[in-house]
Structures are given as C-alpha cells and as structure tokens.
MARPAVO-430130 format. One record per atom (N, C-alpha, C): residue in one letter; x, y, z. Coordinates in steps of 0.02 Angstrom, whole numbers, plus 50000, padded with zeros to 5 digits. Layout:
<nodes>
AXYZ;...
</nodes>
This chain:
<nodes>
M522805154649799;M522855150049857;M522645153849913;S522185153049947;S521825157350006;S522255155050051;E522175161350096;E522745158350157;E522145164250211;L522465161350289;L522135164050355;L522845166050388;P522655172150403;P523195177650457;P522885174850531;G523485172550566;G523355171750640;G523985174550695;T523855170550750;T524635171950791;T524835164050820;W525235163950801;W525765158350832;W526115156750887;Y526085152650921;Y526265150851005;Y526395143450990;D527175145051023;D527795137351015;D527345135251086;G526975136451129;G527015131351182;G527455131751233;R527945135951220;R528835136351253;R528545145451301;S528395148851243;S528525155051294;S527855158151265;S527565164851306;S526915166951302;S526745172451250;R527565173751202;R527345179051156;R527265175351084;G526875178051060;G526545175150996;G526775178650933;L526835176350892;L526905176850818;L526745177950760;P526725183750722;P526095185250678;P526385177850596;A525825174650610;A525655170250556;A525335168950504;R525275164350457;R524545163050404;R524705156550407;L524235151550407;L523765144350378;L523735145150295;E523825141750270;E523615141650188;E523515133950176;S523445133750110;S523295127150090;S523575126950015;P524305123050006;P524725123549967;P524475116749917;A524055112649939;A523725106649900;A523005104449940;P522565100549900;P522135096649932;P522335092049980;G522155092750048;G522375085750092;G522745089650133;R523285095650122;R523835098450141;R523935104450160;L524125106350229;L523995113250268;L524685116650279;R524835120950266;R525485125450274;R525575130650320;L525965130450384;L526005136250440;L526615137950402;V526315148150422;V527355148950419;V526985156850466;A527625155750500;A527605162150563;A528315162450552;G528475167550546;G529135170250553;G529485166350471;D530265165250501;D530445159850485;D530285152750467;Q529995152150503;Q529745143450518;Q529215142650465;V529295135950450;V528615134950414;V528565127050396;R527915125250420;R527705117550444;R527115116950386;E527265110950354;E526785108150314;E526695102350360;F525905099450335;F525725094450405;F524885092650383;D524665086450386;D524115083950373;D523665088650415;P522965086750389;P522415091050441;P522185087750489;G522135079150481;G522065075950536;G522575076350574;S523155076650575;S523595078850645;S523585083850679;V523075088950673;V522815093850732;V522305096450737;Q522135098650791;Q521355097650826;Q521145104650827;L520545105450791;L520315112150782;L519705114250855;S519815118450882;S519325120250938;S518705123150915;P518155120550944;P517465120850925;P517275127550905;R516805129150869;R516505138350847;R516275138350929;L516415145150946;L515935148451004;L515675154550995;G515345155550974;G515095162250954;G515705165750886;R515935171850903;R516265173850852;R516955175650887;L517135169750943;L517795169450975;L518285166150919;A518935168650925;A519535166650906;A519505160850887;R519705155750837;R519765148450866;R520585143850865;Q520625138550888;Q521385137750897;Q521355130450855;L522085132450814;L522235124050788;L522995121750843;R522635115050890;R523315112550914;R523545109050890;F524335110450891;F524795103350856;F525005098850915;A525115093550905;A525415088050946;A525975092150988;D526525094450970;D527085095551002;D526995100851071;G526335103851070;G526065111351113;G525755116451073;G526085117451013;G526125122651002;G525145125350974;H525145130450960;H524435132150946;H524395137650894;L523775137950865;L523875143050805;L523095146150814;E523125153850839;E522555157950829;E522335158450773;V521725157650752;V521525161650705;V520615162850688;E520575168850659;E519935171850653;E519385163350637;D518845163550667;D518305157950626;D518385161150537;S518345156950503;S518275155650426;S517885150750405;P517475151550335;P517335145250312;P517965141850297;L518465144350274;L519155139950243;L519065135150284;L519075133950353;L519385130750419;L518675125950411;D518175124850376;D517685122050373;D517855115350312;D518275119150270;D518635116550207;D519155112850209;W519465116350262;W520215112950257;W520145105350294;L520005106050360;L519895103450423;L519445096150426;P519485090650427;P519015087350456;P518285089450474;A517805086350455;A516885086950462;A517055087150535;R516615091850587;R516425090750664;R516105085550683;N516055081350736;N515565078450767;N514885082150753;R514355079050753;R513525081550750;R513425084350812;F513785081950884;F513625085550939;F513765092850935;E514555091850886;E514875099850906;E514395104850846;A514055101550792;A513855104950743;A513195109550761;G512945103950812;G512165105350852;G512285109950896;V512975110550935;V512775115150988;V513005123450951;D513465123350871;D513595128450842;D512955131550817;W512525127950803;W511655130150762;W511365132650813;L511505128650876;L511025132850931;L511405138250955;E512065140750965;E512385146750946;E512095152850941;R512075151850855;R511775156250799;R510955158150803;R510725155550848;R510025156250839;R509765158850908;R509555164650912;R509225169050970;R508555164250995;A508325163750946;A507515158250972;A507975150851021;A508345148650964;A508495142751001;A508705143651062;V509145148551068;V509395148951144;V508955152551209;L508415156351173;L508045158251211;L507475153051254;S507335147851192;S506995143151201;S507265137251261;A507965136051242;A508375131151281;A508455136751373;T508365143751350;T508305143251437;T507695145951456;V507055146151425;V506665145451451;V506585135251482;G506545134951430;G506585125551446;G507145122851522;L507495127251510;L508025127451607;L507765130151654;V507395136151635;V506925137951695;V506305133151712;V505885130651674;V505405127051678;V505695119151718;G506155117151665;G506515113051717;G506825112651785;V507025118151805;V507245117251863;V506635116851920;W506365122951900;W505565122751939;W505135117751945;A505115113551888;A504695107151880;A504965102351932;F505735101951927;F506225098851986;F505915100052061;F506025105352084;F505875109052163;F505115107952151;Q504765108952125;Q503915108852138;Q503735100552139;L503995097552079;L503685090552072;L504275086452083;G504715084952068;G505095080852064;G505355079252129;L505535083552171;L505845083852230;L505365082052288;P504695086752302;P504085082452341;P503995073652299;W504185072252246;W503915065552234;W504605062152269;M505345064152263;M505795058852276;M505675057852358;A505565064452411;A505375062852486;A504735059852496;R504335057752453;R503455055652448;R504005046852444;E504405047352408;E504725039552413;E505195036352451;V505415041852474;V505965038652528;V505825039152571;A505325043852610;A505015044452682;A504925039752710;P504545034952661;P504335026852694;P504875022852746;L505405024352697;L506115019252677;L506335020252733;V506315027052766;V506795029852822;V506785026652887;P507125020852917;P507035017152986;P506805023053046;A506475020753099;A506155022453142;A506665025253172;P507355021853191;P507645028453231;P508135032753190;I508075033153150;I508145041153113;I507665044253113;E507125042753128;E506435047053119;E506405050253210;N506885045553267;N506805046753329;N507545051953335;T508035051253304;T508575055553294;T508355061153286;I508125060453219;I507825068353195;I507555072753243;S507015067153274;S506405071353300;S506735072553387;K507115070053403;K507575071853467;K508005076853458;Q508525077653396;Q508905083853395;Q508525089553376;G507955087653333;G507585094553335;G507235098353353;L506895093153413;L506435097253491;L507125100353536;A507495095853531;A508005098753575;A508275106453568;L508265107853504;L508365114153487;L508005117953498;L507505116753494;L506745121953529;L506725123053579;D506755117353620;D506865116553676;D507365121953729;G507135125853772;G507715130753798;G507775137953752;R507445136953688;R507435145053658;R506785145253636;L506225142653623;L505475143253608;L505205140753648;L505325133753672;L504855130853719;L505285129653792;E504825129053836;E504735130453922;E504415124653951;P504545119453999;P504395117354004;P503395118954038;T503195113754027;T502365113854036;T502145118054099;R501595121054108;R501365122554163;R500615119854186;L500315115954129;L499775112254137;L499885105354191;S499305106454230;S499395102054308;S499425094954265;A499575090554314;A499625082354293;A499165078754264;A498525083254300;A497755077954292;A497555081854221;R497705088154200;R497585090154156;R497895089254072;R498465086354092;R498915083954024;R498755076654029;E498515073554087;E498335064454090;E497825066854040;S497155069054052;S496525068054025;S496735070553952;L496945075853926;L497035075353863;L497495069053822;Q497945068353849;Q498295060753812;Q497785053653840;I497435054253872;I496865047853856;I496425048953803;Q496205053553796;Q495655055453745;Q496015055853674;F496755060053675;F497025058853605;F497145048953594;R497195046653643;R497585039153634;R496905034553620;E496485039053631;E495655034953624;E495695035553551;M495685041153533;M495435043953458;M495975041053427;T496645039953446;T497055039453391;T497085029953366;R497095027053426;R497105018953435;R497125015653388;Q496735016153338;Q496545011553268;Q496815013353216;L497265018553209;L497585023053165;L498315017353136;P498285016753075;P498845013453039;P499565015853094;R499725021753106;R500455023553130;R500025025353190;G499485024253226;G499375027253283;G499755025453342;D500135017953348;D500435017153392;D501145021453414;G501305024853363;G501875029453344;G501675035553415;L501165035953397;L500825046053432;L500895044753484;R501125051653523;R501035051253595;R500955058653600;L500795063153648;L500815071553662;L501175071053731;D501345078853710;D501725079653769;D501545088353758;F501815092353828;F501375097353828;F502105103053827;R502165111353809;R502715116353824;R502405120753828;H502645124953865;H502495132153869;H502565135953833;A502425141453796;A502915143753726;A502645148753730;P502545155153769;P502435162053769;P502625165253701;G503085164353674;G503285168953602;G503225162853556;L502985157453568;L502575152653510;L501915152653486;G501685155953552;G500825156953553;G500535150853567;P499835151053531;P499485144253532;P499645140053464;N499965134253478;N500265131353418;N500155123153442;A500295119153400;A500235109953413;A500645108653353;F501275103353330;F501745100853300;F501865095053302;V501685091653258;V501925083653285;V502715082153224;L503125079253269;L503755077153228;L503645069153215;P504105069953179;P504115063453142;P504195056653164;N504225056753215;N504445051053267;N503565049353308;G503095055553272;G502365053553308;G502295056853361;Q502855061253380;Q502825065353466;Q502525071753453;V501845073753475;V501415079153457;V501755084053513;V501635089153507;V501945094353536;V501345098753549;M500945100553610;M500555106353596;M500725111453663;T500565116353634;T500725122253709;T500215125053737;D500305126853806;D499885128153835;D499395133053830;Q499715137853797;Q499355144353767;Q498675141553719;L499045137253680;L498365131553638;L497655128053691;V497865125353725;V497505123653777;V497185128353810;G497415135253843;G497105139453867;G496565143653803;L496765142753758;L496325146053698;L495805142453705;A495685136253694;A495025130953696;A494565132953720;Q493795131753693;Q493345132453752;Q493115127053766;D493225123153735;D493445113753750;D493705108153715;D493745101953758;D494215098053739;D494175095753672;E493405096053636;E493285094353577;E493655099653524;E493805103553538;E494345109753493;E494935106753498;L495275104253560;L495875103053549;L495905096253517;L495545089353510;L495585085253489;L495615087053418;A495095091853385;A495175093553323;A495815094053304;V496125099053335;V496945101053309;V497395095053322;L497305090853356;L497725082753375;L497535078753333;A497005078153296;A496705074653239;A497185077453168;H497065084353174;H497555085953118;H498165086853103;E498525086853169;E499095083453170;E499345076053178;A498965071953164;A498985065353171;A498975063453084;G498455066753042;G498365067552983;G499155068652961;H499495073252991;H500195076452963;H500685068152983;H500475064853019;H500985060153056;H500655055053015;E500325053553009;E500045048452954;E500335047652879;H500275053652859;H500405054552777;H501115055252795;R501485054952834;R502265059352863;R502415065052823;H502145067752831;H502065075552796;H502775079852828;G502925076852892;G503625082252926;G504045078252912;L504295073152900;L504875070352871;L504825072252794;R504315069252768;R504305071152676;R504565080152675;R504205082452721;R504575091852725;R505345092752721;A505335091052769;A506175092052811;A506575087952741;L506495082952713;L507115082152657;L506675086252604;E506265088952582;E506125092952529;E506535096752556;K506465101152618;K506945107652638;K507675105752642;S507975099852647;S508505099252667;S508905096052582;A508585096452543;A508505096852457;A509055090752446;M509045090652377;M508925081752351;M509685079052378;L510235080652408;L510645077952452;L510385071652503;V510125075052540;V509905071552583;V509375065952565;V508895067852513;V508625063552493;V509025056552429;V509415059852417;V509815053952366;V510275051552416;G510295055452484;G510845048552533;G510445044252562;F509795043652564;F509555039652588;F509265036052546;L509245035852478;L509275031452438;L509845025452427;F510345028752431;F510985025752424;F511205022952504;G510835023652575;G510945021852623;G511495026252673;D511725032552632;D512095037152683;D511855040752707;V511685039452791;V511255043452829;V511675048352857;S512215050452829;S512535057252870;S512155061752846;G511665062852823;G511225070252806;G510765068852867;T510725066352931;T510335066652958;T510475074553005;G510975075453000;G510935081153037;G510745088953008;A510655089352973;A510505093952904;A509605091952938;L509395087252928;L508705087352945;L508565089852988;S508775087253047;S508565087553125;S508805095453127;V509185099153098;V509305106453090;V508815111753067;S508515107852995;S507925110852948;S507235110553004;L507265103253029;L506445103353083;L506465110553109;P506585111353169;P506205116753196;P505965123053167;V506325125453108;V506125130653075;V505695129853027;L505475120953011;L505025120152970;L504405121453013;L504435119353084;L503685117253124;L503595124353140;V503945129153161;V503655135653201;V503695139853143;E503935139853087;E504065149053038;E503715143852992;Q503945140652947;Q503705138452856;Q502845134152890;G503055130152899;G502305126152907;G502555119052867;F501805117852831;F502045113052771;F501645115752734;S501755112252663;S501525114852589;S500425115852624;R500165119052543;R499615121752566;R499235113352557;G499655108652499;G499255101652497;G499505097252549;H499945098152585;H499865094652632;H499445095352702;E499485102952709;E498975105552753;E498265103952746;R498025102752650;R497285101852652;R497285092852689;E497805089552650;E497755082652671;E497565081252737;A497955083052778;A497875083452838;A497225086452862;D496745089852858;D496285092352860;D495885088752849;A495775085352780;A495395081052770;A495415074852808;F496035072352845;F496025065052859;F495805069152934;A495895072952954;A495625076553046;A494845076253039;F494585078852981;F493815078352969;F493305070752988;G493825067052935;G493475061352926;G493635056952992;L494265058853038;L494315055153090;L493895057453163;L493865064053155;L493285066553221;L492855064753212;A492405062353118;A491405063153104;A491515051853143;D492165049053137;D492155042953137;D492115040253217;R492505047253255;R492375046453337;R492035048153377;G491495052053327;G490715054053370;G490935061753373;Y491465065953342;Y491575071953354;Y491275075853301;S491245082853320;S490955086153228;S491635091053204;P491555089853159;P492095094553116;P492215101753130;E491495104453170;E491375108353170;E492005110553220;A492085106553257;A492695109453310;A493285111953299;F493285110153233;F493915113653196;F493855120253183;A493255120853146;A493165129053124;A493235132753178;R492965131153247;R492915133053312;R493825136753306;I494055132353322;I494805134453370;I495125136653298;M495015134953246;M495455138653185;M495185147553190;G494615147553194;G494425153753181;G494515158053260;R494605156253318;R494915158753341;R495375160253365;M495945155753327;M496805156153298;M496715161453261;S496415162053200;S496655168753130;S496065170653147;G495735172953207;G495345180153198;G494525179253171;D494435174553191;D493625171253134;D493955170053058;G494515169053053;G494735169752996;G494455176052927;E494465179352951;E494285186952922;E495035188352888;S495655189852913;S496165191052903;S496445189452843;D496005183052830;D496665182752754;D495825177552677;R495155178852730;R494635176852692;R494565182252611;G494805187052625;G494555191452573;G495225193052522;L495565187552535;L496115190652487;L496095188452437;G495705182752410;G495475181452342;G495915176452299;P496275177252227;P496645173652214;P497225175152268;V497435180952297;V498115182452298;V498145176352387;G497545175452396;G497675168752447;G498145163252455;Y498045161252376;Y498325156252370;Y499005154352326;L499335159652338;L500045162252338;L500415160552386;T500105162252477;T500245161152523;T500415153252527;S500865153352582;S501265145652603;S500625139952610;H500155143252662;H499555139952672;H498775141952645;P498475135652629;P497815139252625;P497485143352666;P497025148352651;P496835153052693;P496255152252752;S496335153752836;S496195152052869;S495365148852847;G494965156452814;G494475153752798;G494105149352759;E494565146752716;E494495140152682;E494585135952712;R495045135352757;R494815128052796;R494475127352846;M494265133852852;M493665134252919;M492845131452872;D492865135552824;D492315132752766;D492265126052768;A492905123152743;A493025115052730;A492685111152782;A492825113852863;A492955110452894;A491915110952903;R491595117752903;R490825116052908;R490605112252869;A490865112752791;A490635108452762;A490585100452772;A491235096952796;A491315090652835;A490685089652892;A490675094052937;A490205094052978;A489315092652960;K489125098652911;K488505097452877;K488405088952842;K488985088952797;K489145080452783;K488845075852832;D489385075752863;D489235072652943;D488655070852977;Q488355076552984;Q487725078253020;Q487155076152963;A487205075452911;A486825074152858;A486705064852850;G487465062852841;G487325056352876;G486965053452936;K487255055552990;K487015052053034;K486095054853038;E485745057853030;E485275061553004;E484825052852965;N485225051952918;N485055047452859;N485035038252897;G485355039652951;G485515031152964;G486165029652933;R486695032952945;R487335030952916;R487835027352972;A487805021452944;A488245017352983;A488955019053007;P489395020053068;P489925020053083;P490195017853039;K490865022953009;K491545017652954;K492075016852999;D492635015352976;D492945010553005;D493575018052986;P494035017853026;P494385023253076;P494775026752981;P494825030252979;P495255035352899;P496015029952912;V496005028952827;V496735023252829;V497185030252765;A497795030852771;A498185038752753;A498475032952691;E498015033052633;E498145032452578;E498885035052532;Q498975030252478;Q499375035252457;Q499445042452445;A499975045852482;A499895052052501;A500135056352425;S499705061052426;S499645065452364;S500235071152364;G500425073752307;G501145079452319;G500845084552317;D501235089352330;D501145097352338;D500765098352296;
</nodes>
C-alpha cells in the first residue's frame, strides 16, 4: 500500500501535525495524523490545482486541510481534474508555451494601444455631443490661458482680416460652421496654432509675425481645419485618456470629461498629434488650398521657416520615422509635390473641384 507524507492542519489552530495519506482500498482514502485516523471517499475532498512544484492541498469540508508534495499518486487516487486545469498545468510545465504566451500577451497589449484604442476613439468621437466638446474645449483653453497664453497684441483690424479670410476658406466644409479663429500672445510657446475639439482655432501672435504673407497663415489654418474635420483633437484626447473615458462615452457616462480637459492642453502644446493624424491633416490642407486658389507651396514655406528649412530632421533617415511626427522635410516635400500637381492641373485646364470632404478617417 503506497502512502504520501504530509502535514495536517485541523482548521482551528496554525500548528501542523505530521501525517500521511494512503489508500487502503480502491475508491477509499485514509488520513493518519497523530492518533487521528480518518477514512473518506475521494469525492468528499477538494484537491488544489497543480502549480509548478508547490505543495498541494487536500481540503476537507470541516475546514481542515492536508498539505502533501505533488505526486502521480494524487492523480490515481482523486477524481480527474477538469480540462481547463489540465491545460493550465500543461502550459506551466513547458517553457516554450510560457514564452509564447508571454510574447502573445505583449503583442496583444501593443495591438490594443496602437490599433484597438485608436479605433475605439475614432468610433466614439462622432458620438460625443457638441455640449461636451464645448465643455472640454473651454476647460482645456482655460488651463492654457494665464499659463502659456496671454491676450493677443494684434490690432483689431489685423485679426478681423485674417478671420474673414479663414471663414471664406472654410465656409463650405462639412464642419466649417463650427470653425472660428482666435489669437493669443505666447512668448513661451512661440509660433504655433492649434484647434480645439469644438472648432476654436488659436493662432499665436508669434506665428503671425513669422509669416511673410497671409497665404502662409491660411496654409497653417487649412491644416488645423483638417484636424477639425477629422476630429483629431478629440480622438487623440480620448486615446490619451485611455480606455476608461472611451468606454464611459460608449455607455453614456460623461464623468470622464474632466480627464479629457486636463489631458487636452498637454496634447496640444507638447505631444501634438500622431504621424497619421498630421499626414491626414496635411493632405486635407493641400486639397483645400488648391481648391480655394492658393498654392500648397505656402505650407512648405511657413513650415520651412518654423523648422529651419526642415534640415534639422531631414537627415534622420529611418530614425525620423521613430519620432512622434512626420519629419518637417518630408512634409515640405509633400506640400511642394501637391503644388506641382495643382499647377499641372491648372495648365491642363482642370476644372475647379468641390471643397474636400473629410472621409472616413484612417487610424494612426
């Protein structure tokens, strides 16, 4: 008769007693602990799952348990484990399976944040009501005002001139009614422009001062209009606020508005948009400029002035694609190519096209 040594705990004290487990007859088990002898049916106890080489526990209904080393005898004496437990045990005993599962987990997490979360944000963004967009935008801008942004120092006439040109350029866009242009003085931020989820575009006095003509400023504003048409700001804020906010919007819980408004300023002035969003907004801007009679070359000019002619990142090669944005040189080249294409179309008598429409946005 085979037996297994172990330690018996009666469930009332922490002191263990030396014990042994044996099978006096098929379908019967016997526990001997000191002067205590218990015979029982194997189906009346629970055997803990196998976990590596750890000791296993035989749990009794009265709260006591027996700890024994893992042994093939346990599989012979006690009822068969379920398939799930057997599968887990199989995985735990095979390094290749564990390694594969770990790699699968890492890939799954990466895929969720790189593909799944952007997809969720893209699907949720159009469902966010306009009042919530306004709340997020106002709270986000309030955090920037008084910290990085100051009241504009441009004259009223200068501001009005640019606002009129901006409205004229965007008036027929699908979401053009929500666009409006404001100005801020931002010595710490420098030449910059950004659009809030509600369509409010903020352009710094420093950018106005950097531009050589209004066409260059309209090129930047066309880019921001592209972000608005594709809802890039809200989508990126949803991504940065992670799944909690996305799921909250899906199920009608708008308590995540505060998290979005806090993440929005950091997004706008530090991290910006993804490479996919920037390229999408650039392409939209080139089409809008051409359709409104402006040359996309203006975008290349202002971008070159903002980035030192793009030479700071043009030579990065493959490393440039590891940055959070497309290299400025690449964007300038794309603008010039769009300008050449537009010019060739005009020379061939191409008829003016309808204003560009933001189609189903692509992912990151």
